[in-house]
N, C-alpha and C positions, 0 to 999 in steps of 0.2 A: 504494500499499499504506499501511496505517496507520503513521504515524510511530512510535507507541508499539510496534509490534511490532517495528521495526528495533532498538529500545533494549531490549527485553524479555529477549531470550535471548543466544545465542552463534551468531552468523552463521557462523563458520568450521566449527564443528561440525554446523551445519545443511548447508552445502555439502559437507562431507566424507560426511555420512550419505547425502544425494542420490547423490553419485557413487558411493559403496560399494554402494547399492541398485541403481543403474543397472546397473553392469557385471555384478553378481550375477544379475539378472533376465535380461540379455542371455544369459548362460551358462545359466541355468535352462532355458529353452525352446528351446535350440538343436536338439533333435532334431526339433522341429515344422518349421521352415524347411528343414531337412536331410532331412525326411521322404521327399520325392520321389526324392531320389538314393539315400537308404538303402534304401527299398521297391523300387527298380529294381535294386540291387545284390543285395539279399538275397531278392528275388521274394516279397515279402509281399502278402497279400490286405487288403481294406480293414479288417476286424477287427484283424489283426495290426498295421497301420499306426496304428489308433486306440489300442490297448492301449499300443504302444511310446511314442507321443508324450505319452500321459497318464501313463505310469509315473514320470518325474521329477516331474511335479507332486504325485503322491501322495506320492513319497519327501520332497519338499520339505515337505508337510504334516506328516508324522511328525516330520521333524527340527525343525520349527518349535516343537513342544512341548519338545523337548530345549533348544533354543536359549533360549526363553523362560525356562526354569529357569535355565540358565546366567546369563543377564542378571541374574536377580534374586539369584543366589548370588555372582557374580564381576564384575557390571557389564557394560553393553554394549559399552564401549570394548575391553576384553581379549577379549571373547566374539567380536568382529567380526574382530580380527587372528586369531585361532585359525581361525576358520571360513573365512576367506580363504586361509590357507595350506593348509588341507586341500583346497580346491578346486583350487589351483594345483597342487599335488603330484598330485593325482587326474588333472587334464587332461594333464599331462606323461606320466604312467604309461599312460593310455589311448593317448596317441599313439604311445608307444614299443611298446606291445603289439599295436596296430593290430587290434582285434576285427573279425572277419568273419563273425559267425554272429548269428542272431537272438537265442539264449539269452545270448550274451556282451554284448549290448547292454543287457541289464538291469543289468549291473554298472557299466556307463556312467551309466545313469540314476540309480543310487545317489550316484554322485559329483555329478551335476548337481543332485540333489536337496538336497544340502549348500548350494549357492548359493541355492536358494530359500529356505532358513531365514533369510536376511539380513533378510527382512521383519520377524521377531520380534526383531531385534537393532537395525536402524536407526531403528524407531520409538521404542522406549523411550529410546534415545541422545538423540532430539531432545525427546521429551516431557518429560524431566528438566530441560531448560533453559528451558521457557516455561510461564508461568502459565495458569490454566484458561481465561481468556477469548481466549487465542491458540492453544488447542490444535487446534483444528479446521484453521486456517491453517497452522501450522507441521507438523503431520503430514501435511496435505495435500501442501505442498511436498516433505517428504522422501519421501511416498509416490509423488510423481510420478517416482521413480526406476524404476518400472515401465515407462517407456518404453523400457528396455533391451530389452524383448521386440519392440519395433518395430524396433531397430537389428538384432537377430537376423533377423528377417524381411527386411530391406532388404538386408543384405549377404552372409548365409549362403548362399543358393541361388546366386548368382552366384559367390562364391568356390569353392563346391563344384564348379562346372563348370570352374574354372581350375586348382585344385590338388588337388580330391578331398575328400570329406567328412571323412576321417580327419584330414587335415592342418588342415581349419578348426577342429576340436576342439583341436588343438595351438596353433594361431594364437590361439585365444581366451583363452589364459593371459596373452597379452602386455597387453591393457588391464587385467586384473586385477592384474599386478605394478606397473603404473603407478600405479593408483588406491589400491593398497596403500601405496605411498610418499606420496601426497597424504593419505591418511588418517592416517598416523602423524605428519604435520607439522602438520595442522590440527585434528583432532579432540581433544576433551577429555571426560573422564568427567563425566557430568551433575552439576550442583551439588547436586541432591538425589535421593535414592534411597530407595526404601521398603526396610523391613525383610523379607526374603523369608519368614522363618520356617520354611523348609525345606518338603519335600514334603508333609508333613502338613497344611499350610496350603492345599495345592490342593482337598482334598476340600469343604470349606465353599464354596468358589467354585463348584465343579462341581456342588453341590446347589442352586444358585441358578438359578432360572428366567431371570432376566435373562442369565446367561452363556449359556445354550443359545439364548436368542432372538438374541443378538448373533452366535452362530456361525451360526445359520441365515441371517440378514441378510447376514453377509459371504460365506457359502456361495454365495449366488445373486449378489451383485454381482461379488466378486472371482473366484468360480468361473466365472461367465461371461465375465469379462475374460480370464482367463489360459487357459481352455479354448478360447476363439476364438483367442487369439495363438497356441497351440500348433497348432491345426487348420486354420485358415483357408487356409493356403498349400496344403495338401493338397486342402481342399474346392475352392478356385478352380480348382486344376489338374484335378481330376476332374470337377466339376459344368460348368464353362465351358470346358475345354480351353486354359486359359491356361498359358504356359510357365512353369517354376518360378521364373524371374527375376521375370516379370510378376506371377505370383501372390504372390511374396513383397513386391513393391513394393506391390500393393494392400493386403495385409495390414499392412505396415508403416505406411501412411497411417492405415488404421483404427485401428491400435493406438496410434499417436502421439496421435491426438486423445483416445482414452480415458485416456491417460495423464496428458495436460496439463490435462485438465479436473478432475482429482482435487482439487487445491487449491481450485478454484472450489466442488466439492461440499462440502468443509470449511468454506469460507467461508460457503457458503449455509446450512449446518447452523447454523454459529454465530449467523447473523442470524435464521433462522425456526424453528430447532430441529431436531434430527436426525430425530425421528419424523415431523414434518411434510414434511420434504424427501423422506424414504424412502417416504412415502404416495405422492407424486406420482411418484417415479421408479419403483417397482415397478408400478404401474400402467401407466405407458408401457412398461416392459420386456415386461410380458406381451403387450400388444397388438402391439408390434413383432416379437417372436419367433413369435407366432401367424401374423402375415402371412408371415414368411420360411419357416414350416412349410408353408403352403399351397403355396408355390413361386414363384419369381421366374424368368421365362423368360430373362433376359439378365443379363450382369453390369452392363450400364448401369442396370438396376433393383436389383440386388443390392447393388452397391456402396454407394450413398447410403443404402440401408436398413439395412445392417450399419454403416454409418458413424454414423447416428442411434442405433442401438442400443447402439453403443460409447460413445458420449457419455453415454447414461443409465448405462450400467454405471460408467463412470468417475466420474460425479457421485455415484453410489451408494457407491462405495469410500471417498471423502472423507467422506460423511455418516456412515457407520457408524463410522469411527474418530473422529469428533467425540464419538460416545456412549461409546467405551470408558473414556477417562480421566475422563468426567463420572460415569459409573455406577459405575466401579470404580477411584477415584483412589489406592487402596493397593495395588493389585494390576495395575498397567498391564503388568508384564513378561509375568507368567503369562497374562493376559487376551489380550495380544497373540500370544503363543504358541498358545492355544487357538483364538481367532477366526482367526488367520492359519492355523492348521491346517484349520479348516473351510473355508476359502477354497480350499486345495489341493485338500481332498476334493471340493469342488464342480467345480473345474477337470478333475480326473480323471474325475469322472462325465459331465462334458459331452463331453469329447474322446473318451473311450472308448464312450459311448452312440451318438455320431455315427458312429463306425466300425462298431459292432454294427448299428446301423439300417441302414447301407448294405449291409453283408453280408447281412442277413437278408431286407430287403424291396426293395432295389435302390434305395432312397431315403432321403435324410438328413432327410425330412419328420418321421417320428415321433420323432427325437431332438430337434428343435428344437421340435416341440409339447410334449413332455414337460417342456422347460425352461420353456416359457411356463407351463405348469402349476404348476411350482415357484414362479415369480415371483409367481403368485396366491396361493399358500399364505404366502409372505413378506408379501404385502401384508395378509393377514387377521391375521397375527401381529403386525405392526407397529401396526395399528389397536388391537389388544388392548392392547399394551404402553403406546401412547400414553395411552390411557385410564387405566390402572393408574399409570402414573408421574406423570400429573398428580394423581392422588388421594394417591399416596405418593412425593413427589418427592426424598426423601433418598437419596442413593447408597448402594450396599452398602458395609457396614463402617463407615459413618459413626458409629453407636452405639459401636462397639468404639474407634474413633479418638478419641471424645470422653472416654473413661474414662481 
C-alpha cells in the first residue's frame, strides 16, 4: 500500500468504520440466509420468499437517505452511534416478541433496514479524513465491510438449525454491542465536513444528471451484490438441492470475494479513471448474467460463474464510489445517501424479481436475463458520461465553491 496513504488520514477511524459497516451488513441481510428455515416454518411460496428477503434491502435504501441527511446535519460519528443503538434495541425487541407470521416479519425487515443505512454513515466518516487522491482506496477499504453479508450466509443457516431462526436474530445483537464499544473507542469525527445547507440544498443535487447517473451505476453494481447476497442461499437450495448450510457456505464464499475486491475497484478507478473501469465492468457483468440466465446444469458450473460475476460487481462498487467525492466533493453525505439508496433499490428489485420469475415461469432465468439487460443500460450511460465529463471535467458545485 502507498506509504502516503498510511500517513494521509486517520487509520483508527478507518478501522472502526470498517467494523461498524461489517456487522451492520451482517444483520441487514440476515433474512436471506435464514430464508430457507423461515419459509419452511411459515410455508412461503417462491414469490413470498423473494419479497421477504428483499424487503430489508428496500427499507435500508429508504433509510440511507435519512442517514445521509443526518450525516450532513449532525456528523457521521454521532449518526453511527444512534443508528447502531436503534438496531440493537430492535433486535432485542424482535427476539422477545418472537414473530411467527408472514406479515409480522415485515416489522423485522424495517429494523434490519436501519442496519443497511450504515452505508450512508460509514463512507462519509472515512471520506472526511482522506484527500481526493486517496478517496477510492479509503472508501474501498471501508466499503469492504459489506463482507458482513458473507458472515451472515456462512453462520446463520447452521445456527438456525441448532437454536432456531428467531434466536439467531437475538444472537446477532452480540457483535453489534461489541463493535459499538470499539467504535466509541477508536472513531473520531472527520477533520473536515461540508456545510449541509439544509434539506433545500438537496433539490439542486437531484436536478443534476450526474446524480441520477451515479444512482443508476450503483443500482446495478451494489444492487446486484446485495440482491445476490440476500437470495443465493435460497437459489442454491432450490435450484441445485443443496442443504441450507452448504448453500450458505457457497453464498458466503461468493460474497466474500465480492466484498474484498471492492478496495481493488476503488484503487483501479484511482489509476485508470472511474468511467473507464465501469465501462469494462458493466460489459463483463452483462455477459456473465446472460450466461447464468441461459441456465447452468450443475453447481460445479454455477459456483465459478457466480464467483466471477460477484468479482465484477464488487470491483464496480469500489469504482462507483471513487466518482462520488470527485463529482460531488461538497455533497458527499447526501450523495452517499442517494446513491446508496439506489443500490438498495437495485438489490430489492433483483431479489424480488428472481422470486417472482420462479413463481410465474418455474425458472429463475428471466430474472437474471432482465438484470443482464440493466447492466447493458448502465454501460450505455457510463459511455455517455465518460464523453461528457471529459469535455466538462469540473465537478458539481465547483463554481459555487469558488465564489
